[in-house]
N, C-alpha and C positions, 0 to 999 in steps of 0.2 A: 395472536400476534405477540411476539416476545417483547419484554421490557418497554423501552421507550420508542420502539419502532412505530407504534400507532401515532405518536406525536409527529413523526416525520411524514407519515401518510396523510394525516390531517392537515399539516402545513402545505404539503404538495397539492392536495385537492383545493384547499382554500386559495392558494396562490394561482393555480390554474383557472379557477372559477373567477377570481378577481380580474385576471387578464381578459378572459372571455367576455365578462360583463362590461369591462372597460371598452372593449372593441365595439360591443353592441351600443353602448352609450355614445360613443364617438360617431357612429353611423346611423343607428336606429332611432335616436332621440331627436334628430334634427328638426322634425316637424312639430315638436312639443313646445309648450309654453316655456319661457326662460326659467321660471320658478321651478318647474318639474325637472328641467335639465340640470339645474344646480343641485337639487335634492339627490338626483341620481349620481352626479359627480361626487358629491360629499360621501354618499354611501360607498362608492367605489374606492375613494381615497382611504377611508377608514378600514374597508375590507382589506386592501392591500397592506396597509400598515400593520394590521393585526395578523395577517398571514405571515408577515416577516417576523413578528414577535413569536408566533408559534414555531417557525423554523429555527429561531435562535434559542428557544427555551431549553432544549437539551444541553446546550453549551454554556448558558449563563444562569440558569435557575437551579436552585437546590431541589425544587419540587416542579420539574418540568410538566408533569401531567396536570397539576393543578393550574399552572399558568396557561398551558395550551387549552385545557378544558374551559376555563373561564373566558379566554380570548375567543374560542369558537362559539360558545354560547352568546357572548356579548355581540359578536359579529353577526350571528344569525338574527338576534333580536334588533340590534341597531341598524345594521346595513340592510338586513332583510326587510324590515318595516319601511325603511326609506326607499329601497328599490320598488317595493310593492306600491307605496304611495305614488312614486313618480310614474310608474307604468299604468296604474289604474286611475290616477288623479283623484283618489279617494283619501281625503285627509284624516279619516278615522284611524288609519294605520299609524299615524304619528304618535299615538298614545303608547306604543311599544318602544319607541326610540329611547326615552329616558331610562327605562329598565335596562336596555342594552348598553347604554352609556355608562351606567353605574357598574354593570358587570364588566365592561372593558376596563374601568378604573380599578376594579378589584383584581383583574388579571395583572395589571402593572404593579399594584401593591403586593401581589403574591411573589414578585421577584425579591422582595425584602425578607421573605420567610427563609 
């Protein structure tokens, strides 16, 4: 894949999956405990915000690959662990969220490079 095209592909996949998971959360989580619904909602919110960061990276970052790569990794770790926690009700997945959160912060700081 040429140059920064992979960043656009990554952003498109991230955005599409955020919308799909948001739809699932709105309809498929209705029978779950309110705590797990909120965890799923938070995962989805951060997923979408960072899909937008990936989409904007080529236009606003000097190192779009670094920004998008960190955002993707952070989203996988943070949102992925929260989605898994909410769906399985297994709180042991929560230990991965802080690593993802710090990775997401690194993505935002990479805009300054």
